[in-house]
C-alpha positions in Angstrom: 0.0 0.0 0.0 1.3 3.4 -1.0 1.2 6.6 1.1 0.8 10.2 0.0 0.4 13.5 1.8 -1.3 16.7 0.7 -4.5 18.8 0.8 -7.9 18.3 -0.9 -8.3 21.1 -3.5 -11.7 20.4 -5.2 -14.4 17.9 -4.4 -15.7 16.8 -7.9 -18.2 14.3 -6.6 -19.5 13.0 -3.2 -22.3 10.5 -2.6 -23.6 11.1 1.0 -25.0 7.5 1.1 -22.0 5.5 0.0 -19.4 8.2 0.8 -17.9 7.6 -2.7 -15.8 10.7 -3.5 -13.8 12.0 -6.5 -11.5 14.9 -5.7 -8.5 16.8 -6.8 -5.6 16.4 -4.3 -2.4 18.5 -4.2 0.6 16.5 -3.1 2.6 18.0 -0.3 6.4 18.6 -0.3 7.1 17.5 -3.9 5.0 20.4 -5.1 3.2 18.4 -7.7 0.2 19.5 -9.7 -3.2 18.3 -8.5 -3.9 14.5 -8.9 -7.3 12.8 -9.0 -8.1 10.7 -5.9 -11.2 8.4 -5.4 -12.6 6.3 -2.6 -15.3 5.9 0.0 -14.3 8.6 2.5 -16.1 10.9 5.0 -16.3 14.6 4.3 -12.9 16.3 4.4 -11.7 19.9 4.9 -9.6 21.8 2.3 -7.4 23.5 4.9 -6.1 20.4 6.6 -3.0 18.2 5.7 -4.0 14.6 5.1 -2.2 11.3 4.7 -3.8 9.0 2.2 -3.1 5.2 2.0 -4.0 3.3 -1.2 -2.7 2.5 -4.7 -2.4 4.2 -8.0 -4.6 2.8 -10.7 -4.9 3.4 -14.4 -8.6 3.9 -15.1 -9.4 3.0 -18.8 -11.5 6.1 -19.3 -10.3 8.7 -16.7 -6.6 7.9 -16.6 -4.2 7.7 -13.7 -5.8 8.0 -10.2 -5.0 7.3 -6.6 -7.6 4.9 -5.0 -8.0 5.7 -1.3 -8.1 2.9 1.2 -7.6 4.9 4.4 -7.5 8.6 5.4 -5.9 10.3 8.4 -5.2 13.9 9.4 -1.5 14.9 9.7 -1.3 16.9 12.9 1.5 19.5 13.2 4.0 18.9 16.0 6.8 21.1 17.3 9.3 18.2 17.0 8.4 17.9 13.4 9.4 21.5 12.7 12.7 20.9 14.4 13.4 17.8 12.4 12.6 19.8 9.2 15.0 22.5 10.3 17.9 20.2 11.2 17.6 18.1 8.0 17.3 21.2 5.8 20.1 22.3 3.3 21.5 24.5 6.0 23.0 21.4 7.6 24.7 19.3 4.8 25.2 15.8 5.9 22.3 15.8 8.5 19.5 13.7 7.0 16.0 13.2 8.3 16.8 10.1 10.3 19.7 11.6 12.1 17.7 14.8 12.8 14.9 12.6 14.2 17.3 10.8 16.5 18.6 14.1 17.8 15.1 15.3 18.7 14.1 11.8 20.1 17.2 11.9 22.3 17.2 15.6 23.4 13.6 16.5 23.2 11.9 19.7 22.0 14.5 22.0 23.4 17.3 20.1 21.6 18.6 23.2 19.8 19.0 25.2 23.0 20.8 22.2 24.6 23.2 21.9 21.6 24.0 25.6 21.7 24.6 25.5 25.4 26.7 22.3 25.5 27.6 20.7 22.1 28.8 17.6 23.9 25.1 16.5 24.3 25.5 15.3 20.6 28.3 12.8 21.4 26.1 9.8 22.5 23.8 10.1 19.5 24.2 7.2 17.0 25.6 8.3 13.6 27.0 11.6 15.0 30.5 12.0 13.6 32.9 14.9 14.5 32.3 16.4 11.0 28.5 16.3 11.4 28.8 17.7 14.9 30.8 20.6 13.6 28.3 21.2 10.8 25.5 21.4 13.4 27.2 23.7 15.8 28.4 26.0 13.0 25.0 26.0 11.3 23.0 26.6 14.5 25.3 29.5 15.5 24.7 31.1 12.1 21.1 30.3 11.6 19.6 30.1 15.0 17.0 32.8 14.2 15.8 30.6 11.2 14.8 27.8 13.6 12.1 30.0 15.0 10.9 30.8 11.5 10.8 27.1 10.6 8.9 26.3 13.8 6.3 28.9 13.0 5.9 28.4 9.3 5.9 24.6 9.2 3.1 24.8 11.7 1.2 27.0 9.2 1.9 24.7 6.3 4.8 26.4 4.5 7.7 24.3 3.0 11.4 24.6 3.8 12.3 26.1 0.4 9.8 29.0 0.7 10.8 29.5 4.4 14.4 30.0 3.3 13.4 32.5 0.7 11.6 34.5 3.4 14.6 34.4 5.6 17.0 35.6 2.9 14.7 38.5 2.1 13.5 39.7 5.5 16.2 38.3 7.9 15.4 38.5 11.6 12.3 40.6 10.9 10.5 37.9 9.0 8.1 36.8 11.8 7.2 40.4 12.7 6.4 41.3 9.1 4.4 38.1 8.3 2.4 38.3 11.5 1.5 41.9 10.8 0.7 41.3 7.1 1.1 37.8 5.6 0.1 39.2 2.2 3.3 41.4 2.1 5.0 38.3 0.7 3.1 38.6 -2.6 4.6 42.0 -3.4 8.1 41.2 -2.0 9.1 37.6 -2.8 9.3 36.3 -6.4 7.7 32.8 -6.5 5.5 33.3 -3.5 2.1 34.1 -4.9 -1.3 34.9 -3.4 -2.2 31.2 -2.7 0.8 30.8 -0.3 0.1 34.0 1.5 -3.6 33.1 1.7 -2.7 29.7 3.2 -0.6 31.5 5.8 -3.3 34.1 6.5 -6.0 31.5 6.9 -4.0 29.5 9.4 -3.4 32.7 11.4 -7.1 33.6 11.3 -6.2 36.9 9.5 -9.0 39.3 8.6 -10.4 38.2 5.2 -11.7 41.8 4.6 -8.3 43.4 5.2 -7.1 45.9 2.6 -3.8 44.0 2.6 -5.6 40.9 1.3 -7.5 42.8 -1.4 -4.3 44.7 -2.6 -2.3 41.5 -2.8 -5.1 39.7 -4.6 -5.3 42.5 -7.2 -1.5 42.6 -7.6 -1.3 38.8 -8.2 -4.3 39.0 -10.6 -2.5 41.4 -12.9 0.4 38.9 -13.4 -1.8 35.8 -13.4 -4.0 37.1 -16.2 -1.1 38.2 -18.2 0.7 34.9 -17.9 -2.5 32.8 -18.7 -3.1 34.9 -21.8 0.4 35.7 -22.8 -0.4 39.4 -22.8 1.8 42.2 -21.3 -1.1 44.0 -19.8 -4.7 43.5 -18.7 -7.6 45.9 -19.2 -8.6 47.7 -16.0 -12.3 47.0 -16.4 -11.6 43.2 -16.5 -10.0 43.2 -13.0 -13.0 44.2 -10.9 -15.1 41.1 -11.4 -12.0 38.9 -11.2 -11.0 40.5 -7.9 -14.5 40.1 -6.4 -14.4 36.4 -7.3 -10.9 36.0 -5.9 -11.5 37.6 -2.5 -15.1 36.6 -2.1 -16.5 40.1 -1.3 -16.8 43.7 -2.5 -15.6 45.5 0.6 -12.8 47.3 -1.1 -12.2 50.5 -3.2 -10.4 49.2 -6.3 -9.2 52.7 -7.3 -7.4 53.0 -3.9 -5.8 49.7 -4.4 -4.6 50.7 -7.9 -3.2 53.9 -6.4 -1.3 52.1 -3.7 0.2 49.5 -6.0 1.2 52.2 -8.5 2.7 54.4 -5.8 4.8 51.4 -4.6 6.0 50.8 -8.2 4.3 47.4 -8.5 2.1 48.2 -11.4 1.8 50.9 -14.1 -1.4 52.2 -15.7 -1.7 53.7 -19.2 -5.2 54.6 -20.4 -7.3 51.6 -19.4 -4.3 49.2 -19.5 -2.7 47.8 -16.3 0.8 46.4 -16.5 2.9 44.4 -14.0 5.9 46.6 -13.3 8.3 44.0 -14.8 6.4 43.9 -18.2 6.0 47.7 -18.4 9.7 48.4 -17.7 10.8 45.7 -20.1 8.8 47.1 -23.0 10.1 50.6 -22.3 13.7 49.6 -22.1 13.6 47.3 -25.1 12.2 50.1 -27.3 14.7 52.6 -26.0 17.7 50.3 -26.4 16.8 49.1 -30.0 16.1 52.5 -31.4 19.3 53.9 -29.9 21.2 50.8 -31.2 20.0 51.5 -34.8 21.6 54.9 -34.7 25.0 53.3 -35.3 26.4 53.9 -38.7 26.5 51.0 -41.3 29.9 49.5 -42.1 31.3 51.1 -45.3 32.9 48.0 -46.9 33.3 48.0 -50.7 30.8 45.8 -52.5 33.6 44.0 -54.4 35.4 43.1 -51.2 32.2 41.5 -49.8 31.6 39.5 -53.0 35.2 38.3 -52.9 34.9 37.2 -49.2 31.6 35.4 -49.9 33.2 33.6 -52.9 36.0 32.4 -50.6 33.4 30.9 -48.2 31.5 29.2 -51.1 34.7 27.6 -52.4 35.8 26.4 -48.9 32.4 25.0 -48.1 31.7 23.7 -51.6 28.4 25.6 -51.7 26.7 28.2 -53.8 24.6 30.8 -52.1 21.6 32.3 -53.9 20.9 36.0 -54.1 18.8 36.2 -50.9 21.4 34.3 -49.0 24.2 36.6 -50.2 22.0 39.5 -49.3 21.6 38.1 -45.8 25.4 37.8 -45.4 26.0 41.3 -46.7 23.3 42.9 -44.5 24.8 41.1 -41.5 28.2 42.6 -42.1 27.0 46.1 -43.0 24.2 46.6 -40.4 24.5 46.8 -36.6 21.3 44.8 -36.2 19.6 42.1 -38.3 16.8 39.6 -37.9 17.1 36.4 -39.9 13.8 34.7 -40.1 12.7 31.4 -41.8 11.2 28.0 -41.4 12.8 24.6 -41.4 15.0 23.7 -44.4 15.5 27.3 -45.5 19.2 27.3 -44.7 19.2 29.5 -41.6 22.1 27.6 -40.0 24.1 27.5 -43.2 23.9 31.3 -43.6 24.7 31.8 -39.9 27.8 29.7 -40.3 28.9 31.8 -43.2 28.1 35.1 -41.3 30.2 34.0 -38.3 33.1 32.8 -40.5 33.2 36.1 -42.4 32.9 38.2 -39.2 35.8 36.3 -37.7 37.9 36.9 -40.8 37.2 40.6 -40.7 37.5 41.0 -36.9 39.7 38.1 -35.7 40.1 39.7 -32.2 36.4 40.5 -31.6 34.4 38.3 -29.2 31.2 36.5 -30.3 28.5 35.7 -27.7 26.4 32.9 -29.3 23.4 31.7 -27.3 19.9 30.1 -27.3 17.0 29.7 -24.8 17.6 26.0 -24.2 20.6 23.8 -23.5 19.9 21.5 -26.4 19.4 24.4 -28.9 22.7 25.9 -27.8 24.5 22.6 -28.2 23.0 22.1 -31.7 24.0 25.6 -32.6 27.6 24.9 -31.5 27.7 21.7 -33.5 26.3 23.3 -36.7 28.3 26.5 -36.7 31.6 25.4 -35.0 31.4 28.3 -32.6 30.8 27.7 -28.8 27.3 28.5 -27.8 25.6 28.7 -24.4 22.1 29.2 -22.9 21.0 32.8 -22.4 20.6 32.2 -18.6 24.2 30.9 -18.4 25.5 33.8 -20.5 23.8 36.2 -18.1 24.9 34.2 -15.0 21.5 33.8 -13.5 21.3 33.4 -9.7 18.3 31.1 -9.0 18.0 32.0 -5.4 18.1 35.7 -5.8 16.2 35.6 -9.1 18.6 38.0 -10.7 21.3 38.0 -13.3 25.0 38.5 -12.5 25.5 40.2 -15.8 23.9 43.7 -15.9 24.6 47.4 -16.3 27.4 47.2 -13.8 28.9 44.0 -15.1 28.1 43.8 -18.9 28.7 40.9 -21.3 32.3 41.0 -22.6 31.5 40.5 -26.3 31.2 42.5 -29.5 28.7 40.4 -31.4 25.5 39.0 -29.8 23.7 36.2 -31.6 20.5 34.7 -30.3 19.0 31.6 -32.0 15.4 30.4 -31.5 14.5 34.0 -30.8 10.7 33.3 -30.9 11.1 31.7 -27.4 12.5 34.9 -25.9 10.1 37.0 -23.8 10.3 40.7 -23.0 11.6 40.4 -19.5 14.5 38.1 -20.6 15.4 40.4 -23.5 15.2 43.4 -21.2 17.8 41.7 -19.0 20.0 40.8 -22.0 20.0 44.5 -23.2 20.8 45.7 -19.6 24.1 43.7 -20.0 24.8 44.7 -23.6 26.8 48.0 -23.2 29.8 46.5 -25.0 27.8 44.9 -27.8 28.2 46.6 -31.2 26.4 44.1 -33.5 23.2 41.9 -32.9 21.8 39.0 -34.9 18.4 37.5 -33.9 17.5 34.1 -35.6 14.0 32.8 -35.4 10.8 31.5 -36.9 7.7 33.6 -36.3 5.4 30.7 -37.1 6.5 28.8 -34.1 4.9 29.1 -30.6 5.8 32.3 -28.9 7.5 32.4 -25.5 5.9 30.6 -22.5 6.0 33.8 -20.6 4.2 37.0 -21.5 4.8 38.9 -24.8 5.5 38.2 -28.4 8.8 39.9 -29.1 9.8 38.5 -32.5 6.3 39.3 -33.9 6.4 42.8 -32.5 9.9 43.5 -33.9 8.9 42.2 -37.4 5.6 44.1 -37.5 7.2 47.4 -36.5 8.9 47.3 -40.0 11.9 49.3 -38.6 14.5 46.6 -38.3 16.7 45.1 -41.1 15.2 41.7 -41.8 15.9 38.8 -44.1 13.0 36.4 -44.7 14.3 33.0 -46.0 11.5 31.3 -48.0 13.2 28.8 -50.4 13.4 25.2 -49.2 16.9 23.7 -49.6 16.6 20.5 -47.6 16.3 17.6 -50.1 17.6 14.8 -48.0 16.0 12.6 -45.4 13.3 14.5 -43.6 12.5 16.9 -46.5 8.8 15.8 -46.4 8.6 17.1 -42.9 9.8 20.5 -44.2 7.2 20.3 -47.1 4.4 19.6 -44.6 5.5 22.5 -42.4 5.5 24.9 -45.3 2.1 23.6 -46.5 0.7 24.4 -43.0 2.3 27.8 -42.9 1.1 28.8 -46.4 -2.4 27.3 -45.9 -1.9 24.9 -48.8 -3.7 21.5 -49.2 -2.1 18.8 -47.1 -1.2 15.8 -49.2 0.3 13.2 -46.8 -0.3 10.2 -49.1 2.7 11.2 -51.3 5.1 11.7 -48.4 7.7 9.1 -47.4 9.0 10.7 -44.2 5.5 11.6 -42.9 2.9 9.0 -42.0 -0.6 9.4 -40.6 -2.3 6.3 -39.1 -6.1 6.8 -38.8 -7.7 5.0 -35.9 -10.3 5.4 -33.1 -9.0 7.1 -29.9 -9.1 3.9 -27.8 -6.6 2.2 -30.1 -4.1 5.1 -30.1 -2.1 4.3 -27.0 -1.5 0.6 -27.8 -0.5 1.5 -31.4 1.8 4.3 -30.3 3.6 1.8 -27.9 3.9 -0.6 -30.8 5.5 2.1 -33.0 8.1 2.9 -30.3 8.8 -0.8 -29.8 9.5 -1.2 -33.5 11.8 1.8 -33.5 13.7 0.4 -30.6 13.9 -3.0 -32.2 15.4 -1.4 -35.3 18.2 0.1 -33.2 17.0 3.5 -32.4 17.8 4.6 -28.8 15.3 6.3 -26.6 16.8 9.7 -27.3 16.2 9.3 -31.0 12.4 8.7 -30.6 10.3 11.5 -29.1 6.6 11.3 -28.4 4.9 14.7 -28.2 1.5 15.6 -26.8 -0.3 18.8 -25.9 -1.9 17.9 -22.6 -0.9 16.1 -19.4 -4.1 14.5 -18.2 -6.2 11.7 -19.7 -5.5 8.2 -21.1 -3.4 9.6 -23.9 -2.0 12.6 -22.0 1.7 13.1 -21.2 1.6 11.5 -17.8 -0.2 8.3 -18.9 2.0 7.9 -21.9 5.1 8.4 -19.9 4.1 5.5 -17.5 3.4 3.2 -20.4 6.5 4.1 -22.3 8.6 3.7 -19.2 7.3 0.1 -18.9 8.2 -0.5 -22.6 11.6 1.3 -22.8 12.9 0.8 -19.3 11.0 -2.0 -17.6 11.4 -3.2 -14.0 14.7 -4.8 -13.7 16.2 -6.2 -10.4 19.6 -4.8 -11.4 18.1 -1.3 -11.7 17.3 0.8 -8.6 14.0 2.6 -8.2 12.7 5.6 -6.2 9.1 6.6 -5.7 8.6 10.4 -5.8 5.0 11.4 -5.5 3.0 9.4 -8.1 6.1 8.8 -10.2 8.6 6.0 -10.0 12.1 6.9 -11.2 14.3 4.1 -12.4 18.0 3.9 -13.4 18.1 4.2 -17.2 15.0 6.5 -17.4 14.8 9.3 -19.9 14.6 12.5 -17.8 13.3 16.0 -18.6 14.5 19.1 -16.6 11.5 21.3 -15.8 13.2 24.4 -14.3 16.4 26.3 -14.9 19.1 25.1 -12.5 22.0 27.4 -13.5 24.3 26.3 -10.6 24.4 22.8 -12.2 24.4 24.1 -15.8 21.1 22.4 -16.6 18.1 24.2 -17.9 14.3 23.9 -18.6 13.8 21.5 -21.5 17.1 19.7 -21.2 16.9 15.9 -21.6 19.2 13.4 -19.9 19.4 9.8 -18.7 19.0 8.8 -15.1 22.4 7.3 -14.4 22.2 6.3 -10.7 20.0 6.3 -7.6 21.7 6.5 -4.2 19.6 5.6 -1.2 19.6 7.7 1.9 21.3 5.1 4.1 24.2 4.9 1.6 25.5 8.5 1.8 26.6 10.7 4.6 23.8 13.2 4.0 21.3 10.5 4.7 19.2 11.7 1.8 18.1 9.9 -1.4 20.0 11.1 -4.5 19.1 10.9 -8.2 22.0 11.4 -10.6 21.2 12.4 -14.2 23.6 12.5 -17.1 23.0 15.4 -19.5 25.4 14.8 -22.4 28.3 14.3 -20.0 27.2 16.8 -17.3 26.3 14.8 -14.2 23.7 16.6 -12.1 23.0 15.4 -8.5 19.4 15.9 -7.3 18.6 15.9 -3.5 14.9 15.5 -2.5 14.2 19.2 -2.5 15.1 19.2 -6.2 13.1 16.2 -7.3 10.4 18.6 -8.3 12.6 19.8 -11.1 12.6 16.6 -13.1 10.1 14.3 -14.7 10.1 11.5 -17.3 10.8 12.5 -20.9 9.5 9.6 -23.0 6.6 11.9 -23.8 6.8 15.6 -23.4 4.7 18.7 -24.3 5.2 20.5 -27.6 6.1 23.6 -25.6 8.9 21.8 -23.8 10.2 20.4 -27.1 10.7 23.8 -28.6 14.3 24.5 -29.5 15.1 20.8 -29.9 15.1 18.4 -32.8 14.7 14.6 -32.8 15.3 12.0 -35.6 11.8 10.5 -35.1 8.7 12.4 -33.7 5.5 10.6 -32.9 2.5 12.8 -32.2 -1.1 11.7 -31.5 -4.0 13.9 -32.7 -7.3 13.3 -30.9 -10.5 15.1 -30.1 -9.6 15.2 -26.4 -6.9 17.7 -27.5 -9.5 19.7 -29.4 -9.3 23.0 -27.5 -5.5 22.9 -27.3 -4.7 22.3 -31.0 -3.7 25.3 -33.1 -1.8 26.1 -36.2 1.3 27.2 -34.3 1.2 24.3 -31.9 1.1 21.8 -34.8 3.7 23.6 -36.8 6.0 23.7 -33.8 5.5 20.0 -33.0 5.9 18.9 -36.6 9.1 20.8 -37.1 10.8 19.0 -34.2 11.1 16.0 -36.5 14.5 15.9 -38.3 14.0 12.7 -40.3 10.6 11.1 -39.7 7.2 12.2 -38.4 4.4 9.8 -37.4 0.9 11.2 -36.7 -1.8 8.9 -35.4 -5.4 9.3 -34.3 -8.2 11.3 -35.9 -7.2 13.0 -39.2 -9.9 15.7 -38.8 -8.0 16.9 -35.8 -5.1 17.8 -38.1 -7.4 19.8 -40.3 -9.0 21.4 -37.2 -5.6 22.4 -35.7 -4.4 23.9 -38.9 -7.5 26.1 -39.2 -7.5 27.2 -35.6 -5.4 30.3 -35.3 -4.0 31.3 -31.9 -5.4 34.3 -30.2 -3.1 37.3 -30.9 -1.2 38.3 -27.7 -1.9 41.8 -26.6 1.3 43.9 -26.1 2.4 47.5 -26.7 6.0 46.8 -27.5 5.6 47.5 -31.3 3.8 50.8 -30.5 6.5 51.8 -28.1 9.3 51.1 -30.7 7.5 53.1 -33.4 6.8 56.0 -31.0 10.4 56.0 -29.8 11.7 55.9 -33.4 9.5 58.9 -34.4 10.5 60.9 -31.4 14.2 60.2 -32.1 13.7 61.3 -35.7 12.3 64.7 -34.4 15.3 65.0 -32.1 17.6 64.4 -35.1 16.1 67.1 -37.2 
């Protein structure tokens, strides 16, 4: 029987006679998304931590669920908070078991005893001199934090968030939170309204407090922007949303707006409301780019450029057409260029020529070549021969402080900045790139505007192109004639709204079948590929949603059984509802710059180390990302998942030899032209579609809602004002 802990979020169904219940349950500590739980249970409260006993089952219609056999409340204890504190990352080498032994031996005042007389640790089993030193040093430095952990764990907050609060507020944290738990929403990145609300409710804080209404309004601005992809929300839309969020109308929304604006948390223009980060990003991007364009073009004789291009053609045994030559010339002459084009149009070939010529002309100048994801950066390096990195690594992002080490005071040391997969870059990230670009004298952005825009707010590539102010080369002609060229043809048919003719394609196959047959057939296809010698990194299954029988979670479980089945020689570790096994294909979910691994990177689970086998007394998962070994402690398990099947969004920036993508009516509301185009163009050699063919037609016809931004307008306005200043 398995055991999980968490809180009930939503009761979907409850029969008062039989007590049969279906509910959404949020897992505790591993910070998972909600899971579905079922069983015959008495009524439960949403505000209480529960421990559920039962088994995970795969329902043929509703997918993966946890079937409850037994329910019990988890009551907070003071000793539990001290165990949490002593086994936290503040005390490396002190695991949960040793921390529990310390509390069992010394009681609830263990910390006071240790500080008064460290020798009380000597009789405790497993206490080495090194661990004793770690404890004494850590307690002397972080004694104030113990009180915070004692308070916050009692009120349901996890250790990672507690440490965030301590870093920001220091010794004043308890006073601040007890006075206004909603202050966290405005001050701490990553702690939203839901966490503050949980704290406030456990403290019996006044639900009609102006603090609560202000925090709810502030969080709504960013939540709405993130859910829609917009950089602002209309003022009139916020009132009904705020009433729904706080559950009353006992507030004056204009006063709340005024307070947030005065504190620099939001900006208002006409009827638009911006989160400060989005407003400041748009303003700075517009100012930077228009000023950057004021640089003079390079005055290089045309005959010299022709000669240099001919040299590259001879060396690479290639002949560039007129538009490709124009792209190379524009890049050399102009301080700024956007190179846009779909798959197979030769973007990488041209970029390689551009960088080669730039190096010839300026052998001592430094090139900063980067991309949003680790895999995209690695592919760029392999194709161009120039070392590339992720944007976050280039900017030296500090995860804990949520800020970049490279900035106005510490700019990037480079002359040329090249960013590939630019459609994935959001305004906030570009704003931070430009803040660190004082030494940059030339910029090249490479992207495909037909792909999905950034996961975060904004649509930067679209806005730059639509402003019609920046030198741009649009590559249209398809050059790829080798294996995988049918994938390119299909992508361009989708982009140009042409008739789709799959029956004449060798590299693209569509298998029509009813939904209930898709999962088994998909597994058969993967099995055939593996039998033919393809490894699990060469075959990638893509799907647009997580839940359901053919969602990402369900497919990952089945593909794990197929590609990496239970083996007595391979270790396993249960984390939430997942079982990690040595040999698993792993997806990184969040940027982890200190380990040089980033959102979207894929690796192989190399080793599992059990808690009793290492001095930290904590389970470890070791993942190999192309030679980079990353060690995950339990607090970082939330950053990884299985990668046999991933979302189309997560696949962006990557390519795979074989892509398998189901298309079903259960995806109906998620399918769109850009989503399909992005998924299809991940396939380098072969694309296999299966399911219901009318869903392909539906997706192609369904245009994404245009994101609402004001970046283009700001760029145009800044350009016009700079022209007036010039004359």
